[in-house]
C-alpha positions in Angstrom: 0.0 0.0 0.0 1.2 3.5 -0.9 -0.8 5.9 1.3 -1.2 9.6 0.4 0.4 11.8 3.1 -0.4 15.4 3.9 2.6 17.6 3.1 2.3 19.2 6.5 3.3 15.8 8.0 6.1 14.8 5.7 9.8 15.2 6.2 11.3 15.2 2.7 14.8 16.0 1.5 14.6 18.1 -1.6 14.2 21.7 -0.4 17.2 23.8 0.5 18.3 27.4 1.1 18.1 29.6 -2.0 21.8 30.5 -2.0 22.6 27.3 -3.7 20.9 28.0 -7.0 22.3 31.2 -8.3 21.1 30.7 -11.9 17.4 30.9 -11.0 15.4 34.1 -10.8 14.7 34.1 -7.0 12.6 37.2 -7.3 9.8 34.6 -7.7 10.1 34.0 -3.9 8.7 37.5 -3.2 5.2 36.2 -4.3 5.3 33.2 -1.9 4.0 33.5 1.6 3.4 31.5 4.8 -0.1 30.5 5.8 -1.0 30.1 9.4 -4.4 28.5 10.1 -6.0 28.6 13.5 -8.8 26.2 14.4 -11.0 26.9 17.5 -9.1 24.3 19.6 -6.0 26.5 19.7 -3.8 24.4 17.5 -2.0 25.8 14.4 -1.6 24.4 10.9 1.1 25.9 8.7 1.6 25.9 5.0 2.5 28.0 2.1 0.7 30.2 -0.5 1.2 32.3 -3.6 0.1 35.9 -4.1 -2.3 36.4 -7.0 -2.8 40.1 -6.7 -2.4 42.6 -3.9 -5.1 41.0 -1.8 -5.5 37.4 -3.0 -3.4 34.3 -2.1 -3.8 30.8 -3.4 -3.1 27.8 -1.1 -4.4 24.2 -0.4 -7.7 23.8 1.4 -6.2 21.0 3.5 -4.0 23.7 5.2 -7.0 25.9 6.1 -10.1 23.7 6.2 -10.3 23.6 10.0 -9.6 27.2 10.6 -11.7 29.9 12.2 -8.9 32.5 11.6 -6.1 32.5 8.9 -3.0 34.7 8.8 -0.8 35.4 5.8 2.8 36.1 6.6 5.8 37.4 4.8 8.9 38.1 7.0 7.7 40.4 9.8 4.5 41.3 7.9 1.1 39.7 8.9 -2.2 40.0 7.2 -5.4 38.5 8.5 -7.6 36.8 5.9 -11.1 38.5 5.7 -12.7 36.0 3.4 -12.0 32.9 1.4 -13.0 31.1 -1.8 -12.9 27.3 -1.6 -12.9 24.5 -4.0 -12.5 21.7 -1.5 -12.7 18.9 -4.1 -9.7 20.3 -6.0 -7.9 21.2 -2.8 -7.7 24.9 -3.9 -8.5 27.8 -1.6 -8.1 31.5 -2.3 -7.7 33.8 0.6 -8.5 37.6 0.6 -6.2 39.5 2.9 -6.9 43.3 2.7 -3.9 45.6 2.9 -1.4 43.1 1.5 1.1 44.8 -0.8 3.3 42.0 -2.2 4.3 41.2 -5.8 1.8 39.0 -7.6 2.8 35.9 -9.5 2.2 35.6 -13.2 -0.2 32.7 -14.0 0.8 30.0 -16.4 -0.9 26.8 -17.4 -0.1 23.2 -16.9 -1.3 22.4 -20.5 2.0 23.9 -21.9 4.3 21.8 -19.7 6.3 18.9 -21.1 7.7 15.7 -19.4 11.3 16.4 -18.4 10.9 20.2 -18.3 12.6 21.9 -15.3 10.3 23.5 -12.6 11.1 25.6 -9.5 9.4 25.3 -6.2 9.3 27.9 -3.4 7.7 27.4 0.0 8.0 27.6 3.8 9.2 24.1 4.9 8.9 23.3 8.6 7.9 27.0 9.2 11.5 28.1 9.2 11.6 30.5 6.3 11.5 30.6 2.5 13.2 27.7 0.7 13.8 26.5 -2.9 13.7 23.2 -4.7 14.5 22.5 -8.4 13.0 19.5 -10.1 11.6 18.2 -13.4 8.1 17.2 -14.7 7.8 13.5 -14.3 4.1 13.1 -15.2 1.1 15.1 -16.4 -2.2 13.4 -15.5 -5.5 14.5 -17.0 -8.1 15.4 -14.4 -11.2 17.6 -14.5 -10.2 19.7 -17.5 -6.6 20.2 -16.6 -3.4 18.2 -15.6 -2.2 17.2 -12.2 1.6 17.7 -12.2 3.9 15.0 -11.0 7.4 16.3 -10.2 10.7 15.2 -8.9 10.9 18.3 -6.6 10.6 16.8 -3.1 8.1 18.3 -0.6 8.8 18.8 3.0 6.8 19.8 6.2 5.0 23.1 5.7 5.3 22.9 1.9 1.6 22.5 1.1 0.5 25.3 -1.2 4.1 26.1 -2.3 4.4 27.7 -5.7 5.6 25.6 -8.6 7.0 27.8 -11.4 8.0 27.1 -15.0 11.2 28.2 -16.7 9.6 31.6 -17.6 8.7 32.3 -14.0 5.0 31.6 -14.4 3.0 29.9 -11.6 1.9 26.5 -13.0 0.8 24.7 -9.9 0.7 24.4 -6.1 2.5 21.6 -4.3 -0.2 19.5 -2.7 0.2 15.8 -1.9 2.5 12.8 -2.3 2.5 9.0 -2.2 4.7 7.1 0.3 6.4 3.8 0.0 8.8 2.6 -2.7 9.3 5.5 -5.0 7.3 8.4 -3.6 5.4 10.5 -6.1 5.1 14.3 -5.6 2.0 16.0 -7.0 0.8 19.5 -7.6 -2.7 20.9 -8.5 -2.6 23.1 -11.7 -2.8 26.8 -11.7 -5.4 26.5 -14.4 -8.1 26.1 -11.8 -7.4 29.5 -10.2 -9.2 31.9 -12.5 -12.5 30.0 -12.2 -12.4 30.1 -8.4 -11.5 33.8 -8.3 -14.7 34.4 -10.3 -16.9 33.0 -7.5 -18.2 35.0 -4.5 -16.0 35.1 -1.4 -17.3 33.4 1.8 -16.5 34.0 5.5 -13.4 32.3 7.0 -14.8 29.2 8.7 -14.2 25.5 8.7 -14.9 23.8 5.4 -16.6 20.5 4.6 -16.1 18.0 1.8 -13.5 15.5 0.6 -10.3 16.3 -1.4 -10.0 14.4 -4.7 -6.8 12.7 -3.6 -8.1 11.5 -0.3 -11.5 10.2 -1.4 -10.7 6.5 -1.9 -14.1 5.8 -3.3 -13.6 8.2 -6.3 -9.9 8.4 -6.9 -8.7 9.6 -10.4 -7.5 6.8 -12.6 -3.9 7.7 -12.4 -3.9 7.3 -8.6 -5.9 4.0 -8.8 -3.2 2.6 -11.0 -0.6 3.1 -8.2 -2.5 0.8 -5.8 -4.5 1.5 -2.7 -4.3 5.1 -1.4 -5.4 6.9 1.7 -4.8 10.0 3.8 -2.8 10.2 6.9 -4.2 11.4 10.3 -4.1 15.2 10.8 -1.5 16.2 13.4 -0.6 19.9 13.2 3.0 20.9 13.6 4.0 22.8 16.7 4.3 26.6 16.4 7.8 27.8 15.7 
């Protein structure tokens, strides 16, 4: 069995300090933020997100779905989310944080990616600061009108919602889930789903209901079924840093 594990629980090995990759345009990191989600029980879930414009941030719903309050952070700056747009099935949430003045990422599309193409990942692993990973496209799996991205860029704790960028610096996906056991597969949801969700009305920040496509074992996409039996890990939030 190769269970699907939440990125917030996984300790991978592929992300490192950005100083080691001088040939990459690390200005992309300016659009990547940390997400702190606060359920009513006082715990904290941490993840990453990408700025879409001066007020909107894309992240994974599994980071925020238990939250009564959500904070977007960049360095010493903190912005409280006032509303959210949620597509729980696709594990895509868009937060609205008024007053945020950070550079926005340029949107790309997974449909223009090719197997073997380099990609660049920025996120907040283990809640200790921005980090970088370089990898390649290992698979492009059709699902709901777009492509789930499989990449060799390894994910680590706190990396859920990290931005995956193509060679032209466009956001093409968000790091989302992985399979464990044998050769782990690392998967990202496509940026193609973002415009449609932005067009929907915002909702209050409150706990979300529904199943994510990669954890619903009764309705898994075919490309996940082919890899054997899948499941989600128990949710245990990391300690605040």
